[in-house]
C-alpha positions in Angstrom: 45.8 9.4 3.3 44.0 7.3 5.9 44.7 10.1 8.4 42.9 12.6 6.2 39.9 10.4 5.9 39.8 9.9 9.7 40.2 13.7 10.3 37.3 14.4 7.9 35.1 11.4 8.7 35.0 11.4 12.5 33.4 14.9 12.8 30.8 14.0 10.2 30.1 10.7 12.1 29.8 12.6 15.4 27.4 15.2 13.9 25.2 12.3 12.4 25.1 10.5 15.8 24.1 13.7 17.7 21.5 14.6 15.1 20.0 11.0 15.1 19.9 11.1 18.9 18.2 14.5 18.9 15.6 13.3 16.4 15.0 10.1 18.4 14.6 12.0 21.6 12.2 14.5 20.0 10.1 11.6 18.6 10.0 9.8 22.0 8.8 13.0 23.7 6.2 14.1 21.2 4.7 10.8 19.8 1.9 10.6 22.4 0.9 14.2 21.9 0.9 13.7 18.1 -1.2 10.6 18.3 -3.7 12.3 20.6 -4.0 15.3 18.2 -4.4 12.9 15.2 -7.2 11.0 17.1 -8.9 14.3 18.0 -8.7 15.5 14.3 -10.3 12.3 13.1 -13.1 12.7 15.8 -13.7 16.3 14.8 -14.0 15.4 11.1 -16.4 12.6 12.0 -18.5 14.9 14.3 -18.9 17.3 11.4 -20.3 14.6 9.0 -22.4 12.8 11.7 -23.4 15.5 14.2 -26.0 13.3 16.0 -23.5 10.7 17.0 -22.2 10.8 20.5 -19.3 8.4 20.0 -17.4 6.7 17.2 -16.1 3.2 17.5 -13.3 2.3 15.1 -13.7 -1.0 13.5 -10.8 -3.4 13.9 -9.5 -4.5 10.5 -8.9 -8.1 11.6 -12.3 -8.6 13.3 -14.2 -6.8 10.5 -12.3 -7.9 7.4 -15.5 -8.4 5.4 -16.7 -4.9 6.0 -13.3 -3.4 5.1 -13.1 -5.6 2.0 -16.5 -4.4 0.9 -15.6 -0.7 1.6 -12.3 -1.0 -0.2 -13.9 -2.7 -3.2 -16.6 0.0 -3.4 -14.0 2.7 -3.1 -12.0 1.5 -6.1 -8.7 3.4 -6.2 -9.7 5.6 -3.2 -7.8 4.6 -0.1 -10.0 3.7 2.9 -8.2 4.9 6.1 -10.8 4.0 8.7 -14.3 2.8 9.3 -16.3 3.8 12.4 -19.6 2.9 13.8 -21.4 6.2 14.7 -23.2 5.6 18.0 -25.8 7.4 20.0 -25.6 5.6 23.3 -25.9 1.9 22.5 -27.7 2.5 19.1 -25.7 2.6 15.9 -27.0 5.6 13.9 -24.6 5.4 10.9 -21.1 4.9 9.6 -18.1 7.2 9.6 -15.5 6.7 6.9 -12.1 8.2 6.5 -11.0 8.1 2.9 -8.1 9.6 0.9 -8.7 9.9 -2.9 -5.7 10.9 -4.9 -5.4 14.6 -5.6 -2.9 16.6 -7.6 -0.6 17.4 -4.6 -1.2 14.1 -2.7 -4.1 12.4 -0.9 -7.2 14.5 0.0 -8.1 13.3 3.5 -11.8 13.3 3.8 -14.5 12.2 6.3 -17.7 10.8 4.9 -20.8 10.2 7.0 -23.6 7.8 6.1 -26.8 7.0 7.9 -27.9 3.4 8.5 -29.7 3.3 5.2 -26.6 4.3 3.3 -27.5 7.9 2.6 -24.5 10.3 2.8 -25.1 12.7 5.6 -22.1 14.8 5.2 -18.6 15.2 3.7 -15.7 17.2 4.9 -12.2 17.7 3.8 -9.8 17.3 6.7 -6.6 18.1 4.8 -5.1 18.4 1.4 -2.1 19.8 -0.5 -3.7 21.3 -3.6 -2.6 23.7 -6.2 -2.8 27.2 -4.7 -6.0 28.8 -6.0 -8.5 26.5 -7.6 -7.2 23.1 -6.3 -6.7 24.3 -2.7 -10.3 25.8 -2.7 -12.0 22.5 -3.4 -13.6 22.5 0.1 -14.8 26.0 0.0 -17.5 26.2 -2.8 -20.8 25.7 -1.0 -22.4 24.4 -4.2 -19.8 21.5 -4.4 -19.5 20.0 -0.9 -23.1 20.7 0.2 -24.5 18.4 -2.5 -23.1 15.4 -0.7 -24.9 16.1 2.5 -24.5 18.4 5.5 -26.7 21.1 6.8 -28.7 21.7 3.7 -28.3 18.8 1.2 -30.3 19.3 -2.0 -31.2 15.6 -2.0 -29.8 12.7 0.0 -27.4 10.7 -2.0 -27.0 6.9 -1.9 -23.6 5.8 -0.8 -21.8 4.4 -3.8 -23.4 6.9 -6.2 -20.7 9.1 -7.9 -21.3 12.8 -8.1 -21.6 14.7 -11.3 -18.2 16.5 -11.7 -18.3 17.5 -15.4 -18.4 21.2 -14.4 -15.3 20.8 -12.2 -12.3 22.8 -13.2 -9.6 20.7 -11.4 -8.6 17.2 -10.7 -9.3 17.8 -7.0 -13.0 18.3 -7.5 -13.1 15.0 -9.4 -11.2 13.1 -6.8 -13.2 14.7 -3.9 -16.3 13.2 -5.5 -14.7 9.8 -5.6 -14.1 10.0 -1.8 -17.8 10.0 -1.3 -18.4 6.7 -3.1 -17.5 4.3 -0.3 -20.3 1.8 0.2 -20.1 -0.5 3.3 -23.8 -1.4 3.3 
């Protein structure tokens, strides 16, 4: 009986070891490229919501705990993934925030830009896994995203003010509005 277990178990063990080594090697080779692409995707989202900024300086959580605490408290159940100072040379012109409110298919990764006075300058949805059809189209209706800022905002919104979402047809639209309510003052 022991021989049978050995004859069946050893090939399975070898396959597991080879697969683990292959995955480990693939990760080691691609981790720097993936990190660079992630950093570029964040920067691209921030440039959309704060087009006048030349650079974005990410705030260190340990050195800026008070700012993160305030942003997290204002966000409520919306996860704050990053805070950035939007810079034009040596002058701070605003704040960039990466937030992830809960959506039906998982978090909705969003970038929110605010000027120095706390007015939302833009909102963009970086990624989401929504229901095909209505939920996945949360970022496309011009009348929804444009009211938070961007090229032609109807009226500048105060950071921390929640959007009216009573006409929204899906949970994503409600959660997307929550992602714009981060106030870091």
